Every structure is written in C-alpha cells, then in structure tokens.
Backbone as CSV, one residue per row, in Angstrom:
resi,resn,N_x,N_y,N_z,CA_x,CA_y,CA_z,C_x,C_y,C_z
1,MET,-18.464,8.266,25.535,-18.609,7.853,24.134,-17.536,6.802,23.806
2,SER,-17.934,5.727,23.158,-16.992,4.664,22.815,-16.020,5.131,21.735
3,ASP,-14.905,4.379,21.603,-13.940,4.715,20.561,-14.581,4.654,19.177
4,ARG,-15.413,3.645,18.937,-16.055,3.536,17.620,-16.976,4.732,17.368
5,ALA,-17.700,5.141,18.395,-18.604,6.284,18.241,-17.813,7.566,17.976
6,GLN,-16.679,7.723,18.648,-15.842,8.891,18.409,-15.293,8.893,16.984
7,LEU,-14.866,7.724,16.511,-14.345,7.643,15.145,-15.453,7.930,14.136
8,ALA,-16.634,7.400,14.392,-17.771,7.675,13.502,-18.065,9.173,13.456
9,ARG,-17.965,9.840,14.597,-18.225,11.280,14.645,-17.170,12.046,13.847
10,LEU,-15.911,11.680,13.989,-14.852,12.364,13.250,-15.027,12.190,11.739
11,ILE,-15.360,10.969,11.324,-15.574,10.718,9.900,-16.787,11.481,9.395
12,GLY,-17.837,11.514,10.207,-19.050,12.212,9.808,-18.877,13.715,9.688
13,GLN,-17.988,14.281,10.490,-17.771,15.726,10.483,-16.778,16.169,9.412
14,ALA,-15.944,15.279,8.938,-14.864,15.654,8.022,-15.417,15.980,6.636
15,ARG,-14.771,16.936,5.988,-15.128,17.311,4.625,-14.166,16.725,3.604
16,ARG,-12.918,16.532,4.000,-11.904,16.004,3.076,-11.025,15.026,3.857
17,ILE,-11.264,13.742,3.622,-10.581,12.676,4.353,-9.478,12.091,3.481
18,VAL,-8.342,11.852,4.102,-7.283,11.069,3.473,-7.053,9.829,4.326
19,ALA,-7.071,8.665,3.688,-6.767,7.415,4.383,-5.322,7.026,4.093
20,PHE,-4.641,6.561,5.127,-3.259,6.095,5.010,-3.262,4.639,5.443
21,THR,-3.025,3.721,4.510,-3.204,2.308,4.822,-1.882,1.548,4.808
22,GLY,-1.754,0.627,5.772,-0.596,-0.245,5.865,-1.024,-1.704,5.805
23,ALA,-0.096,-2.571,6.126,-0.316,-4.011,5.969,-1.534,-4.502,6.739
24,GLY,-1.861,-3.819,7.857,-2.945,-4.298,8.704,-4.303,-4.331,8.043
25,ILE,-4.538,-3.494,7.018,-5.836,-3.557,6.351,-5.915,-4.770,5.436
26,SER,-4.765,-5.219,4.943,-4.763,-6.329,3.993,-4.554,-7.687,4.648
27,THR,-4.043,-7.718,5.880,-3.939,-9.006,6.556,-5.325,-9.604,6.769
28,GLU,-6.348,-8.761,6.830,-7.722,-9.262,6.972,-8.211,-9.935,5.687
29,SER,-7.455,-9.777,4.589,-7.731,-10.511,3.350,-6.827,-11.729,3.203
30,GLY,-6.004,-11.976,4.217,-5.106,-13.124,4.178,-3.751,-12.842,3.573
31,ILE,-3.422,-11.566,3.372,-2.119,-11.206,2.825,-1.140,-11.022,3.979
32,PRO,0.015,-11.681,3.939,0.976,-11.548,5.043,1.597,-10.165,5.069
33,ASP,1.972,-9.719,6.257,2.681,-8.442,6.331,4.162,-8.673,6.069
34,PHE,4.934,-7.603,6.189,6.331,-7.670,5.796,7.248,-8.134,6.917
35,ARG,7.116,-7.518,8.097,8.194,-7.580,9.079,7.904,-8.379,10.342
36,SER,6.666,-8.696,10.626,6.378,-9.393,11.867,6.804,-10.858,11.772
37,PRO,6.907,-11.571,12.908,7.211,-12.997,12.851,6.205,-13.727,11.971
38,GLY,6.698,-14.494,11.027,5.833,-15.147,10.062,5.551,-14.313,8.844
39,GLY,5.986,-13.029,8.846,5.803,-12.153,7.711,6.730,-12.520,6.568
40,VAL,6.599,-11.779,5.462,7.316,-12.120,4.241,8.821,-12.182,4.467
41,TRP,9.400,-11.166,5.120,10.854,-11.107,5.203,11.422,-12.019,6.287
42,SER,10.571,-12.604,7.113,11.067,-13.625,8.034,11.137,-14.988,7.354
43,ARG,10.493,-15.097,6.187,10.477,-16.365,5.455,11.467,-16.402,4.306
44,MET,11.823,-15.247,3.773,12.802,-15.213,2.693,13.489,-13.857,2.678
45,LYS,14.769,-13.895,2.374,15.557,-12.668,2.359,15.175,-11.822,1.155
46,PRO,14.933,-10.528,1.370,14.589,-9.688,0.224,15.755,-9.551,-0.745
47,ILE,15.421,-9.426,-2.023,16.419,-9.145,-3.051,16.446,-7.636,-3.251
48,THR,17.589,-7.031,-3.019,17.675,-5.577,-3.116,17.626,-5.127,-4.571
49,PHE,17.358,-3.849,-4.748,17.326,-3.283,-6.085,18.695,-3.415,-6.755
50,GLN,19.733,-3.167,-5.996,21.072,-3.255,-6.555,21.405,-4.683,-6.987
51,GLU,20.961,-5.672,-6.213,21.169,-7.064,-6.594,20.392,-7.404,-7.862
52,PHE,19.153,-6.928,-7.955,18.330,-7.218,-9.130,18.986,-6.656,-10.391
53,VAL,19.444,-5.413,-10.305,20.020,-4.753,-11.474,21.377,-5.355,-11.842
54,GLY,22.168,-5.721,-10.850,23.547,-6.094,-11.114,23.847,-7.574,-11.242
55,ASP,22.876,-8.442,-10.942,23.164,-9.874,-10.880,22.056,-10.646,-11.588
56,GLU,22.386,-11.290,-12.697,21.378,-12.025,-13.472,20.754,-13.154,-12.654
57,ASP,21.550,-13.817,-11.822,21.000,-14.894,-10.998,19.954,-14.358,-10.023
58,LYS,20.198,-13.165,-9.465,19.229,-12.556,-8.561,17.965,-12.151,-9.321
59,ARG,18.118,-11.653,-10.554,16.936,-11.328,-11.362,16.099,-12.582,-11.615
60,ARG,16.782,-13.669,-11.928,16.058,-14.915,-12.185,15.334,-15.389,-10.916
61,GLU,16.015,-15.275,-9.785,15.380,-15.672,-8.526,14.169,-14.789,-8.226
62,ALA,14.313,-13.475,-8.475,13.201,-12.558,-8.218,11.987,-12.916,-9.067
63,TRP,12.218,-13.223,-10.324,11.093,-13.586,-11.185,10.515,-14.954,-10.819
64,SER,11.366,-15.874,-10.388,10.853,-17.169,-9.919,9.921,-16.970,-8.736
65,ARG,10.327,-16.106,-7.802,9.476,-15.804,-6.650,8.161,-15.172,-7.096
66,ALA,8.252,-14.220,-8.028,7.050,-13.502,-8.456,6.036,-14.446,-9.080
67,PHE,6.501,-15.313,-9.968,5.563,-16.196,-10.655,5.080,-17.335,-9.765
68,ALA,5.832,-17.661,-8.719,5.382,-18.674,-7.767,4.472,-18.090,-6.701
69,GLY,4.390,-16.764,-6.641,3.556,-16.107,-5.632,4.051,-16.308,-4.222
70,LYS,5.374,-16.414,-4.055,5.920,-16.743,-2.738,5.644,-15.662,-1.699
71,ALA,5.584,-14.408,-2.110,5.322,-13.342,-1.140,3.860,-13.305,-0.718
72,GLY,2.972,-13.856,-1.544,1.550,-13.890,-1.194,0.844,-12.555,-1.319
73,TRP,1.390,-11.627,-2.129,0.828,-10.286,-2.216,-0.303,-10.163,-3.226
74,THR,-0.476,-11.145,-4.083,-1.510,-11.058,-5.112,-2.450,-12.254,-5.011
75,GLY,-3.583,-12.130,-5.699,-4.535,-13.229,-5.761,-5.553,-13.282,-4.643
76,ARG,-5.633,-12.246,-3.836,-6.618,-12.197,-2.750,-7.756,-11.246,-3.103
77,GLU,-8.786,-11.249,-2.273,-9.955,-10.412,-2.501,-9.995,-9.276,-1.476
78,PRO,-10.541,-8.117,-1.867,-10.694,-7.027,-0.897,-11.575,-7.456,0.267
79,ASN,-11.400,-6.803,1.400,-12.233,-7.100,2.561,-13.093,-5.887,2.917
80,ALA,-13.782,-5.990,4.027,-14.738,-4.952,4.409,-14.088,-3.581,4.578
81,GLY,-12.834,-3.554,5.037,-12.141,-2.278,5.184,-11.917,-1.594,3.852
82,HIS,-11.476,-2.362,2.851,-11.285,-1.798,1.514,-12.607,-1.264,0.955
83,TYR,-13.666,-2.048,1.119,-14.958,-1.628,0.562,-15.508,-0.390,1.273
84,ALA,-15.241,-0.259,2.562,-15.696,0.936,3.282,-15.024,2.190,2.736
85,LEU,-13.732,2.098,2.448,-13.037,3.249,1.868,-13.558,3.549,0.468
86,ALA,-13.865,2.519,-0.302,-14.436,2.753,-1.637,-15.781,3.474,-1.529
87,ARG,-16.558,3.148,-0.505,-17.838,3.852,-0.316,-17.609,5.319,0.034
88,LEU,-16.643,5.587,0.901,-16.329,6.976,1.242,-15.878,7.752,0.011
89,ALA,-15.116,7.104,-0.858,-14.685,7.766,-2.094,-15.878,8.046,-2.996
90,ALA,-16.794,7.084,-3.099,-17.981,7.270,-3.942,-18.871,8.388,-3.413
91,GLN,-18.838,8.605,-2.103,-19.612,9.684,-1.495,-18.959,11.054,-1.683
92,GLY,-17.745,11.070,-2.229,-17.034,12.316,-2.437,-16.370,12.868,-1.199
93,ARG,-16.213,12.054,-0.172,-15.665,12.536,1.091,-14.232,12.076,1.324
94,LEU,-13.797,11.084,0.564,-12.427,10.580,0.656,-11.677,11.053,-0.577
95,SER,-10.724,11.953,-0.382,-10.036,12.535,-1.535,-8.857,11.699,-1.987
96,GLY,-8.300,10.891,-1.093,-7.149,10.094,-1.475,-6.896,8.951,-0.518
97,ILE,-6.286,7.891,-1.054,-5.820,6.758,-0.255,-4.315,6.654,-0.477
98,ILE,-3.561,6.964,0.546,-2.106,6.800,0.499,-1.798,5.424,1.078
99,THR,-1.215,4.550,0.288,-1.035,3.189,0.772,0.415,2.732,0.701
100,GLN,0.814,1.988,1.716,2.113,1.317,1.737,2.011,-0.083,1.134
101,ASN,0.813,-0.502,0.784,0.588,-1.860,0.301,0.803,-1.956,-1.204
102,VAL,1.070,-3.169,-1.672,1.387,-3.394,-3.086,0.413,-4.378,-3.727
103,ASP,-0.732,-4.616,-3.081,-1.610,-5.723,-3.459,-2.740,-5.358,-4.400
104,ASN,-2.917,-4.080,-4.731,-3.950,-3.612,-5.663,-5.370,-3.772,-5.120
105,LEU,-5.535,-4.068,-3.845,-6.873,-4.352,-3.322,-7.744,-3.106,-3.208
106,HIS,-7.153,-1.936,-3.045,-7.988,-0.731,-3.045,-8.663,-0.543,-4.406
107,GLN,-7.902,-0.713,-5.475,-8.494,-0.594,-6.808,-9.508,-1.708,-7.055
108,ASP,-9.186,-2.910,-6.602,-10.095,-4.040,-6.807,-11.419,-3.850,-6.061
109,SER,-11.405,-3.055,-4.983,-12.632,-2.833,-4.208,-13.526,-1.779,-4.831
110,GLY,-13.034,-1.094,-5.850,-13.834,-0.063,-6.504,-13.392,1.354,-6.228
111,ALA,-12.364,1.539,-5.421,-11.830,2.883,-5.219,-11.229,3.375,-6.528
112,PRO,-11.475,4.624,-6.914,-10.922,5.134,-8.180,-9.403,5.047,-8.179
113,ALA,-8.848,4.495,-9.251,-7.399,4.305,-9.317,-6.648,5.619,-9.183
114,ASP,-7.252,6.714,-9.669,-6.534,7.989,-9.604,-6.536,8.594,-8.207
115,ARG,-7.241,7.972,-7.272,-7.196,8.429,-5.882,-6.322,7.546,-5.007
116,VAL,-5.785,6.474,-5.574,-4.921,5.561,-4.818,-3.459,5.925,-5.099
117,ILE,-2.762,6.324,-4.061,-1.366,6.744,-4.174,-0.499,5.648,-3.571
118,GLU,0.242,4.948,-4.415,1.011,3.779,-3.981,2.461,4.186,-3.720
119,LEU,2.829,4.248,-2.450,4.181,4.666,-2.077,5.221,3.582,-2.343
120,HIS,4.796,2.322,-2.269,5.748,1.223,-2.421,5.490,0.399,-3.677
121,GLY,4.726,0.964,-4.607,4.524,0.293,-5.881,3.376,-0.697,-5.858
122,ASN,3.423,-1.634,-6.835,2.312,-2.551,-7.048,2.862,-3.881,-7.556
123,ALA,2.428,-4.965,-6.926,2.941,-6.295,-7.276,2.165,-6.963,-8.391
124,SER,1.102,-6.333,-8.897,0.231,-6.999,-9.859,0.644,-6.782,-11.313
125,TYR,1.681,-5.978,-11.549,2.183,-5.781,-12.911,3.668,-5.455,-12.838
126,ALA,4.289,-5.237,-13.995,5.723,-4.945,-14.052,5.955,-3.708,-14.904
127,THR,7.125,-3.112,-14.767,7.478,-1.958,-15.586,8.943,-2.051,-16.018
128,CYS,9.249,-1.383,-17.134,10.625,-1.264,-17.583,11.325,-0.213,-16.729
129,LEU,12.489,-0.545,-16.234,13.227,0.384,-15.385,13.807,1.552,-16.169
130,GLU,13.865,1.435,-17.490,14.419,2.505,-18.315,13.339,3.444,-18.844
131,CYS,12.335,2.899,-19.528,11.348,3.758,-20.203,9.990,3.767,-19.523
132,GLY,9.780,2.901,-18.528,8.534,2.900,-17.776,7.387,2.153,-18.407
133,THR,7.598,1.488,-19.534,6.521,0.734,-20.174,5.960,-0.311,-19.217
134,ARG,4.636,-0.394,-19.173,3.973,-1.356,-18.283,3.812,-2.700,-18.984
135,TYR,4.010,-3.768,-18.221,3.820,-5.130,-18.713,2.940,-5.892,-17.732
136,GLU,1.995,-6.657,-18.279,1.167,-7.518,-17.444,1.920,-8.811,-17.149
137,LEU,1.819,-9.279,-15.917,2.573,-10.468,-15.514,2.202,-11.689,-16.345
138,ALA,0.941,-11.780,-16.747,0.499,-12.933,-17.535,1.246,-13.024,-18.866
139,ASP,1.620,-11.865,-19.413,2.329,-11.867,-20.695,3.798,-12.255,-20.540
140,LEU,4.330,-12.126,-19.341,5.737,-12.447,-19.094,5.940,-13.854,-18.552
141,ARG,4.865,-14.428,-18.045,4.973,-15.708,-17.339,5.442,-16.851,-18.248
142,GLU,4.770,-17.045,-19.382,5.050,-18.213,-20.231,6.477,-18.205,-20.785
143,PRO,6.977,-17.075,-21.317,8.360,-17.081,-21.797,9.374,-17.397,-20.706
144,PHE,9.085,-16.966,-19.479,10.020,-17.238,-18.378,9.934,-18.697,-17.954
145,LEU,8.725,-19.195,-17.720,8.581,-20.561,-17.208,8.931,-21.603,-18.265
146,ALA,8.585,-21.328,-19.536,8.821,-22.333,-20.578,10.236,-22.278,-21.140
147,ARG,10.789,-21.059,-21.250,12.090,-20.924,-21.924,13.144,-20.229,-21.062
148,GLY,12.783,-19.846,-19.834,13.757,-19.220,-18.957,14.146,-17.819,-19.352
149,GLU,13.286,-17.139,-20.133,13.608,-15.796,-20.605,13.329,-14.766,-19.501
150,ILE,14.387,-14.135,-19.011,14.218,-13.062,-18.039,13.645,-11.856,-18.760
151,PRO,12.539,-11.274,-18.264,11.876,-10.199,-19.000,12.774,-8.986,-19.243
152,THR,12.758,-8.542,-20.487,13.375,-7.275,-20.878,12.378,-6.510,-21.740
153,CYS,12.587,-5.209,-21.849,11.636,-4.357,-22.553,11.727,-4.566,-24.063
154,ARG,10.589,-4.790,-24.685,10.584,-4.987,-26.136,10.797,-3.682,-26.894
155,TRP,10.688,-2.554,-26.188,10.851,-1.254,-26.841,12.265,-0.718,-26.721
156,CYS,12.844,-0.777,-25.517,14.161,-0.163,-25.334,15.230,-1.146,-24.880
157,GLY,14.830,-2.387,-24.575,15.793,-3.385,-24.130,16.167,-3.302,-22.669
158,GLY,15.520,-2.391,-21.913,15.826,-2.226,-20.505,15.335,-3.391,-19.658
159,LEU,15.807,-3.445,-18.417,15.375,-4.481,-17.496,13.920,-4.238,-17.089
160,VAL,13.151,-5.305,-17.026,11.767,-5.243,-16.571,11.694,-5.859,-15.184
161,LYS,10.973,-5.202,-14.299,10.884,-5.623,-12.903,9.455,-5.442,-12.420
162,THR,9.010,-6.307,-11.507,7.707,-6.052,-10.906,7.687,-4.641,-10.343
163,ALA,6.514,-4.029,-10.325,6.416,-2.611,-9.995,6.481,-2.323,-8.498
164,VAL,6.911,-3.295,-7.712,7.132,-3.084,-6.280,8.433,-2.317,-6.083
165,ILE,8.428,-1.359,-5.156,9.655,-0.647,-4.808,10.484,-1.546,-3.894
166,SER,11.670,-1.912,-4.353,12.528,-2.836,-3.617,13.415,-2.094,-2.626
167,PHE,13.981,-2.840,-1.684,14.979,-2.264,-0.791,16.110,-1.677,-1.625
168,GLY,16.506,-0.450,-1.317,17.566,0.203,-2.048,17.105,0.972,-3.262
169,GLN,15.837,0.852,-3.626,15.287,1.581,-4.777,14.717,2.910,-4.310
170,ALA,14.892,3.948,-5.092,14.403,5.270,-4.714,12.881,5.276,-4.607
171,MET,12.369,5.988,-3.622,10.931,6.170,-3.510,10.442,6.929,-4.738
172,PRO,9.249,6.589,-5.241,8.752,7.222,-6.469,8.388,8.687,-6.235
173,ALA,8.976,9.577,-7.019,8.810,11.016,-6.790,7.367,11.462,-6.976
174,GLY,6.698,10.957,-8.016,5.322,11.381,-8.281,4.370,11.033,-7.153
175,PRO,4.304,9.782,-6.733,3.440,9.429,-5.607,3.802,10.143,-4.314
176,MET,5.074,10.339,-4.046,5.463,11.055,-2.826,4.949,12.497,-2.868
177,ARG,5.050,13.122,-4.017,4.557,14.492,-4.161,3.032,14.537,-4.024
178,ALA,2.352,13.597,-4.665,0.890,13.553,-4.572,0.442,13.297,-3.141
179,ALA,1.149,12.425,-2.430,0.798,12.134,-1.038,0.951,13.376,-0.173
180,GLU,2.000,14.135,-0.407,2.194,15.361,0.366,1.074,16.362,0.097
181,GLU,0.694,16.498,-1.169,-0.375,17.440,-1.512,-1.689,17.044,-0.859
182,GLU,-2.017,15.770,-0.903,-3.257,15.300,-0.278,-3.207,15.491,1.237
183,THR,-2.063,15.214,1.822,-1.918,15.350,3.270,-2.139,16.787,3.710
184,LEU,-1.578,17.717,2.980,-1.702,19.128,3.347,-3.122,19.661,3.149
185,ALA,-3.895,19.023,2.283,-5.229,19.530,1.959,-6.341,18.916,2.806
186,CYS,-6.071,17.855,3.547,-7.141,17.139,4.245,-7.481,17.786,5.582
187,ASP,-8.687,17.477,6.071,-9.029,17.889,7.439,-9.119,16.699,8.387
188,LEU,-9.125,15.470,7.848,-9.035,14.256,8.659,-8.057,13.309,7.994
189,PHE,-7.018,12.949,8.728,-6.026,11.988,8.243,-6.258,10.702,9.021
190,LEU,-6.684,9.652,8.318,-7.137,8.413,8.940,-6.129,7.306,8.662
191,VAL,-5.400,6.901,9.696,-4.407,5.833,9.572,-5.089,4.495,9.834
192,LEU,-4.886,3.541,8.917,-5.533,2.236,9.022,-4.504,1.125,8.836
193,GLY,-4.177,0.437,9.914,-3.358,-0.761,9.803,-1.894,-0.522,9.523
194,SER,-1.345,0.565,10.027,0.081,0.813,9.872,0.717,1.007,11.239
195,SER,1.888,0.415,11.421,2.614,0.594,12.680,3.315,1.940,12.738
196,LEU,3.399,2.619,11.583,4.000,3.963,11.493,5.461,3.963,11.942
197,THR,6.189,2.942,11.505,7.609,2.850,11.836,8.505,3.002,10.614
198,VAL,7.933,2.947,9.412,8.734,2.966,8.193,8.694,4.367,7.581
199,PHE,9.848,4.995,7.514,9.954,6.325,6.936,10.589,6.219,5.544
200,PRO,10.259,7.156,4.626,9.574,8.425,4.876,8.052,8.358,4.926
201,ALA,7.467,7.195,4.618,6.008,7.129,4.561,5.357,7.563,5.866
202,ALA,5.935,7.151,6.996,5.329,7.460,8.293,5.394,8.939,8.642
203,GLY,6.065,9.714,7.823,6.096,11.144,8.059,4.808,11.858,7.678
204,PHE,3.974,11.229,6.859,2.757,11.906,6.418,1.748,12.147,7.548
205,PRO,1.516,11.206,8.453,0.631,11.528,9.583,1.141,12.699,10.413
206,LEU,2.444,12.764,10.607,3.019,13.888,11.339,2.769,15.199,10.603
207,LEU,2.956,15.190,9.293,2.727,16.390,8.486,1.268,16.827,8.575
208,ALA,0.347,15.859,8.514,-1.080,16.187,8.599,-1.410,16.853,9.932
209,LYS,-0.920,16.257,11.004,-1.195,16.790,12.337,-0.630,18.200,12.487
210,ARG,0.596,18.401,12.033,1.235,19.709,12.155,0.581,20.756,11.256
211,SER,-0.151,20.286,10.229,-0.817,21.217,9.312,-2.254,21.502,9.719
212,GLY,-2.676,20.960,10.851,-3.989,21.286,11.385,-5.071,20.255,11.176
213,ALA,-4.752,19.136,10.540,-5.757,18.093,10.345,-5.953,17.294,11.628
214,VAL,-7.126,16.707,11.765,-7.381,15.743,12.827,-6.685,14.435,12.450
215,LEU,-5.992,13.832,13.410,-5.288,12.571,13.171,-5.974,11.464,13.958
216,ALA,-6.502,10.480,13.235,-7.143,9.321,13.861,-6.435,8.055,13.400
217,ILE,-6.207,7.140,14.321,-5.482,5.903,14.031,-6.353,4.717,14.442
218,LEU,-6.531,3.790,13.509,-7.234,2.538,13.782,-6.283,1.401,13.459
219,ASN,-5.847,0.690,14.494,-4.848,-0.356,14.319,-5.002,-1.371,15.447
220,ARG,-4.660,-2.617,15.177,-4.795,-3.638,16.219,-3.792,-3.447,17.353
221,GLU,-2.608,-2.940,17.027,-1.549,-2.773,18.014,-1.235,-1.295,18.209
222,PRO,-0.587,-0.942,19.324,-0.164,0.454,19.504,0.787,0.880,18.384
223,THR,0.779,2.175,18.065,1.683,2.701,17.057,2.596,3.759,17.676
224,GLU,3.579,4.149,16.894,4.540,5.141,17.355,3.904,6.514,17.565
225,LEU,2.764,6.757,16.920,2.169,8.097,16.956,0.865,8.163,17.755
226,ASP,0.523,7.104,18.493,-0.718,7.127,19.272,-0.785,8.333,20.195
227,ARG,0.346,8.690,20.781,0.353,9.795,21.756,0.075,11.143,21.104
228,MET,0.310,11.246,19.784,0.070,12.493,19.079,-1.311,12.553,18.445
229,ALA,-1.979,11.410,18.370,-3.254,11.338,17.650,-4.387,11.964,18.457
230,ASP,-5.364,12.490,17.749,-6.586,12.958,18.397,-7.433,11.778,18.873
231,LEU,-7.297,10.648,18.171,-8.002,9.428,18.562,-7.199,8.237,18.084
232,ALA,-6.944,7.288,18.979,-6.276,6.043,18.626,-7.170,4.886,19.061
233,VAL,-7.609,4.093,18.095,-8.524,2.984,18.350,-7.781,1.683,18.054
234,ARG,-7.777,0.774,19.004,-7.132,-0.525,18.810,-8.216,-1.567,18.574
235,ASP,-8.398,-1.893,17.298,-9.497,-2.796,16.934,-9.258,-3.292,15.515
236,GLU,-10.139,-4.189,15.065,-10.076,-4.714,13.704,-10.639,-3.677,12.730
237,ILE,-9.980,-3.509,11.587,-10.335,-2.438,10.661,-11.656,-2.723,9.952
238,GLY,-11.781,-3.887,9.337,-12.979,-4.186,8.570,-14.262,-4.100,9.378
239,PRO,-14.347,-4.800,10.509,-15.571,-4.723,11.317,-15.899,-3.320,11.778
240,VAL,-14.888,-2.542,12.183,-15.151,-1.186,12.668,-15.671,-0.304,11.549
241,LEU,-14.988,-0.297,10.402,-15.411,0.568,9.303,-16.760,0.130,8.726
242,SER,-17.023,-1.165,8.728,-18.330,-1.640,8.245,-19.462,-1.075,9.092
243,GLU,-19.200,-0.931,10.386,-20.221,-0.440,11.301,-20.447,1.057,11.169
244,ILE,-19.382,1.830,10.879,-19.514,3.273,10.979,-19.543,3.992,9.631
245,VAL,-19.254,3.285,8.551,-19.303,3.925,7.209,-20.517,3.395,6.463
246,PRO,-21.521,4.235,6.246,-22.736,3.756,5.582,-22.507,3.405,4.110
C-alpha cells in the first residue's frame, strides 16, 4: 500500500482528528517560512518582545515592518491543503487545528475560527498588551504612515502590538491549554508541514502519541519525530490532501 493510501486509510478510520500545522502548509501559498535559508529571519533580525516594550525606536521599526509587509505573512490566499482541512471540519471529523502559523489562512479557507488554535498568534490584526482590545491594522495604518503615531490603546493607553507572539513573549495560556485538551481527546494527530523542532509547540505530537492517538506526519522533509510516527509521508501537502480528502 502506498504512503498516500495509508494516510487516506488513517483519515478515513479516525473519529476525532486534530491537525497540527507549521510553515510548510503555507509555503504552498507563497508565504515564507521563518528559519530556513531565505526565510524571514535570514532576511531581517527579529525584534524581541522586550525590545518592542522598552524601546520606542524598536516599536516604530516593528510597525514600519508590519505596514510594509516585510515578513510576507499576510495578503496571500489559502491553498488546497487549507481547503482540505476546512472540508474535514465541515464533515465533523476534524475537531481542531493547532497551528504555528500567523497568516490567518485556516480561517480564510472556511475552517471555523473557534476550531483554530493559534500558538504563535496572528499577524492580521493587533491587540493592546494591557487590556487585550483588538485593533484592525487598517485603522492603525493611516495615523502611523501620515503622522508617525505609534499605536496605543484608546481605552487604557497601553502599547498596541501586532498579535504575533514575539521572541521573548510568553506563550498564550489559553491556546496552549486548548491545544493540550484537543491533543488528549483525539484519535488521529495529523502533523502537516512542521519540522517539529520548536518547543513547546512540538511537544503536542509527543503528547498525542503517548496518550494513544495515531501519529501521522506529512512533510516535505524528514522531521525529528518520524521515527515515532505511525506513518511519515514526505510529499507536498496540498496535492496529497486534495487527493485523499473528499
């Protein structure tokens, strides 16, 4: 039986699937990954959370990058892999999508927002670091570009930052808790496009496997957990899922 046929069988047999997605599912939409040669951090040094909070010049630089789209995380369209997961969710067989991505493409593909668990935040909007008020980037753009106004909260005066989790920023407690709950409840944990090298996020596949779930990995390159997986498929995500997810 081919790897694709085996993956199709595992998906077909599962009652409660959790998908864990990394940069590899979104590179097929033209979004650069973080760490590989040519990736985001090889082109520009990340601004840490501590730098953003403590240095006005760094805040200004961060917002300049955001409005210029230098990271390339927004403005793309979902691809076949995203749409396949949205179909699984519509069928009631995919209970959650745990994602390391910040591009909002799972929601844009039609996956229910309440089933998308974002471990590293979201680049398509901003939030106040003090009170959590959400701000749309379009509303912050003109005051910054025209008058140089660094966004602050109109309600509490706190610093406003894109909703991406920066280096040095604490992982979000709510999404981490939700991801753990989904991981423990699933019978198939499906890794898509993650190298599984970044912790604590990469701990969820291990937790799923140790809790009795089937672990399947679909990625172009080998991962750290291939040896532990029930099935590891090295292939393109969109074409494979398009073929096996009705």
